[in-house]
C-alpha positions as CSV (number, residue, x, y, z in Angstrom):
1,X,-85.8,53.1,-17.0
2,X,-83.5,51.2,-14.6
3,X,-79.9,52.2,-14.3
4,X,-77.4,49.4,-14.2
5,X,-76.2,48.8,-10.7
6,X,-72.6,49.3,-10.0
7,X,-70.8,47.1,-7.7
8,X,-69.7,48.7,-4.5
9,X,-66.0,48.9,-3.5
10,X,-66.6,46.2,-0.8
11,X,-67.8,43.8,-3.5
12,X,-64.7,44.4,-5.6
13,X,-62.3,43.9,-2.7
14,X,-63.9,40.6,-1.6
15,X,-61.5,37.6,-2.0
16,X,-62.3,35.3,-4.9
17,X,-61.6,31.6,-5.3
18,X,-58.4,32.4,-7.3
19,X,-57.2,34.6,-4.5
20,X,-57.6,31.6,-2.1
21,X,-55.7,29.3,-4.4
22,X,-52.8,31.7,-4.8
23,X,-52.5,32.0,-1.0
24,X,-52.7,28.3,-0.6
25,X,-50.0,27.8,-3.2
26,X,-47.7,30.4,-1.5
27,X,-48.2,28.8,1.9
28,X,-47.5,25.3,0.5
29,X,-44.3,26.5,-1.3
30,X,-43.1,28.2,1.9
31,X,-43.7,25.0,3.9
32,X,-41.8,22.9,1.3
33,X,-38.8,25.3,1.3
34,X,-38.8,25.5,5.1
35,X,-38.6,21.7,5.4
36,X,-35.9,21.5,2.7
37,X,-33.7,24.1,4.4
38,X,-34.4,23.4,8.1
39,X,-31.5,21.4,9.7
40,X,-32.6,18.1,10.8
41,X,-31.0,15.6,13.2
42,X,-30.0,12.7,11.0
43,X,-28.5,10.7,13.8
44,X,-25.0,11.4,12.5
45,X,-22.3,9.8,14.6
46,X,-20.4,13.0,15.2
47,X,-16.9,12.9,16.6
48,X,-14.4,15.6,17.5
49,X,-10.9,15.0,16.2
50,X,-8.2,16.8,18.1
51,X,-4.9,17.5,16.4
52,X,-1.8,19.3,17.8
53,X,1.1,20.1,15.4
54,X,-0.7,18.0,12.7
55,X,-0.8,14.9,14.9
56,X,-4.1,13.4,16.0
57,X,-4.0,13.3,19.8
58,X,-7.7,12.5,20.6
59,X,-11.0,11.5,19.1
60,X,-14.0,12.4,21.3
61,X,-17.4,10.8,20.6
62,X,-20.2,13.4,20.3
63,X,-23.1,10.9,19.8
64,X,-25.3,9.1,22.3
65,X,-24.8,6.8,24.2
66,X,-21.0,7.1,24.1
67,X,-20.9,10.9,24.8
68,X,-21.8,12.2,28.2
69,X,-25.1,14.2,28.6
70,X,-23.3,16.7,30.9
71,X,-20.3,18.6,29.6
72,X,-17.1,16.6,30.5
73,X,-13.6,18.1,30.8
74,X,-10.8,16.7,28.6
75,X,-7.4,18.2,29.3
76,X,-4.9,18.6,26.4
77,X,-1.2,19.0,27.0
78,X,0.4,21.4,24.6
79,X,2.4,24.6,24.7
80,X,-0.3,26.4,26.6
81,X,-2.4,23.8,28.4
82,X,-6.1,23.8,27.7
83,X,-9.2,22.0,28.6
84,X,-11.8,20.8,26.1
85,X,-15.4,20.2,27.2
86,X,-17.6,17.8,25.2
87,X,-21.1,16.4,25.5
88,X,-23.7,14.9,23.1
89,X,-23.5,16.9,19.9
90,X,-21.0,19.6,20.9
91,X,-17.4,20.4,21.8
92,X,-15.7,23.6,23.0
93,X,-12.5,24.9,24.5
94,X,-13.5,25.7,28.1
95,X,-10.1,26.9,29.5
96,X,-6.9,27.9,27.8
97,X,-3.7,29.7,28.9
98,X,-2.9,30.9,25.4
99,X,-2.7,34.6,24.6
100,X,-5.9,36.1,23.1
101,X,-8.1,33.1,24.0
102,X,-9.8,33.2,20.5
103,X,-10.3,29.4,20.8
104,X,-12.5,30.0,23.9
105,X,-14.5,32.7,22.2
106,X,-15.3,30.3,19.3
107,X,-17.9,28.6,21.6
108,X,-19.5,25.3,21.0
109,X,-18.9,23.5,17.7
110,X,-22.0,21.4,16.9
111,X,-22.1,20.7,13.2
112,X,-20.0,18.4,11.0
113,X,-17.3,20.4,9.4
114,X,-17.1,23.0,12.3
115,X,-13.6,23.7,13.6
116,X,-12.1,25.3,16.7
117,X,-8.5,26.6,16.1
118,X,-5.9,27.7,18.6
119,X,-3.0,29.1,16.7
120,X,-0.6,29.5,19.6
121,X,-1.1,25.9,20.5
122,X,-1.2,24.7,16.9
123,X,-4.4,22.9,17.9
124,X,-7.4,22.1,15.6
125,X,-10.6,20.5,16.8
126,X,-12.7,19.3,13.9
127,X,-16.2,18.0,14.2
128,X,-16.6,15.1,11.7
129,X,-19.7,13.2,10.7
130,X,-21.6,12.0,7.6
131,X,-22.7,15.4,6.4
132,X,-21.0,18.8,6.5
133,X,-22.4,22.3,6.9
134,X,-23.6,23.9,3.7
135,X,-22.3,27.3,4.9
136,X,-18.7,28.6,4.5
137,X,-18.8,30.7,7.6
138,X,-21.2,31.5,10.4
139,X,-21.1,34.9,12.2
140,X,-22.9,36.1,15.3
């Protein structure tokens, strides 16, 4: 009398067609989410609007071909003189004589809605464009 053959552990652990379909679905879902969340360059015509004491003192283009490829200095006369640097897609405070120099430590502002603030100078640099960042705050 023949005994029924039992499947080995290797046979039971072999991937099936359904396993492959589940993996394919997970990879496809991850790709869709990645593409939906990944920031894309939409060709926004970004500008940096500089205000001192609530008055607009400069508007710097951050889009090609109007913005320089290399960082270009733009001095701002205020209580503590400072120098902005701007180039395609970015602006920052490069030099400042203000105490604390928090505006320098902010670094490059690159997305619409980003701001650089210098409280002693009452200066705000706001990057404006078609879209704004979906984040409230970004930390390093």
